[in-house]
N, C-alpha and C positions, 0 to 999 in steps of 0.2 A: 260453950253451949251445954246445957244439963243434958244427962242421958235421957233417953226416952223411957217412959213408964210402961210398964205392961199394963194392958187394959185389964180390969176385973170383969168386963162382960165377956162371957163365953162366946157370944155370936161374933164380936171383933176378933177374938183370937182364932176362931175358926176359919174366919175370912182371910185372916193374915197368913195362916198355915197353907192355905189352898194357893197361895201365890208362890210359895217356895217349891223349888224343884225337888222330886224326890231323888235320893242318892242312886246314882248308877248302879245297876245290877252287874256284878263281876261275872265275867265269862271265862270259862276255863277251856283251854284248847290243846287237843292231843298234837297238833302240829307245832305248837310252842313247846310241849314237852319233849317231842322228838329233836326239836332244834337245840334245847339246853341239854339233852342227853350226853351228846358228844363223846368224846373219848376215844382211844386207840385200841386196837387189838394188842394182846401180848405177843411181842416177837420173842420167839425162843430159838437161839442157834443150836443146832445139833453138832455132833463131833465131826461130820463131814462138811461142816461149813454152810450146810442148808439151814435157811431160816424160815421156820414155820410161823405163821400168825395165829394164835389162838383167839377166836372172835369174842368179844365182850358177850357176858351171859345175857340172854333174853329174859323177860319176865317170867316166862314158864320156868325156865332153868332156876331162877332166883326162888321161885315158890317152892319148887322141888327141893332145892337145898334147904330152905326154912324148914319145910316138913320134916326132911330127914334129921335135922338138928333138933328140933323140937320132940320128934318121937324117939331119939335115941336115948338109951339109958346111959347113966353116967359111965364114962369110959368105953362106950360100945358104939362109937361113931363109925358108920360104914364108909371109911376113907375111899376104898376103891371105887365104890358107887358115886361118892361125891366128885371123886376126879373124873369119872366117865361123863358125869353131867357137865362138868367144866370144860373138859377137853373136847368133848364131841367127836368129830371124825378124826381128831389127832390122837386119841387115845392110844389106839394100837401102835402107833408111833413112838410116843413118848414114853408110855409104862414099861415096855421092855427094858428100855435104857435106864430110866429112873430107878425102876424095880430092883435092878441088879447092883445099884451103887451103894454106897454107904448111906444109913438112914439120914445123916445131916444133910445129904444131897437133896433128898426128898423134902425135908423140913424147910430148907432155904428157898427151894422152888415154891413150896406152898406159901411161904411168907410173902414172897416176891409176886406171886400170882394174886394173893389176896390184897396186898397193898395197891397193886396196880390198878385192879378193878374197883377197890373200895368195898370189898365184900363184907368186912366186919361192920361197917355203918349200914350196909344195905341190909344185911340180915337182921342187925338190931332193929331196924325200923319195920320189919315184917313182924315183930313180936306184939 
């Protein structure tokens, strides 16, 4: 069977286009975003065996971190403030211990925290 040819008559083309369904409108959903967010808190075992769970950063925390990164002059990143934002209520428990350790302990903690929450990718998406 030969392929159907397109009519040169604009009225015929207009009538044919009215019979086609318009593409469905895409709807975005906060409920779906929440469902997809998932992820676990960061469990940190302290020296006494207690495990505290550092919650995943909220959108507000991520925006604050992004602003601090963007506003920091090269080499002048407010690390204590950033940790305060990330650790929240656990800051006063974690920082006296980590702050007294060799700097490598702090570096590894930050690397693990960043990797666990995917902070690098998240902050990059805010730029």
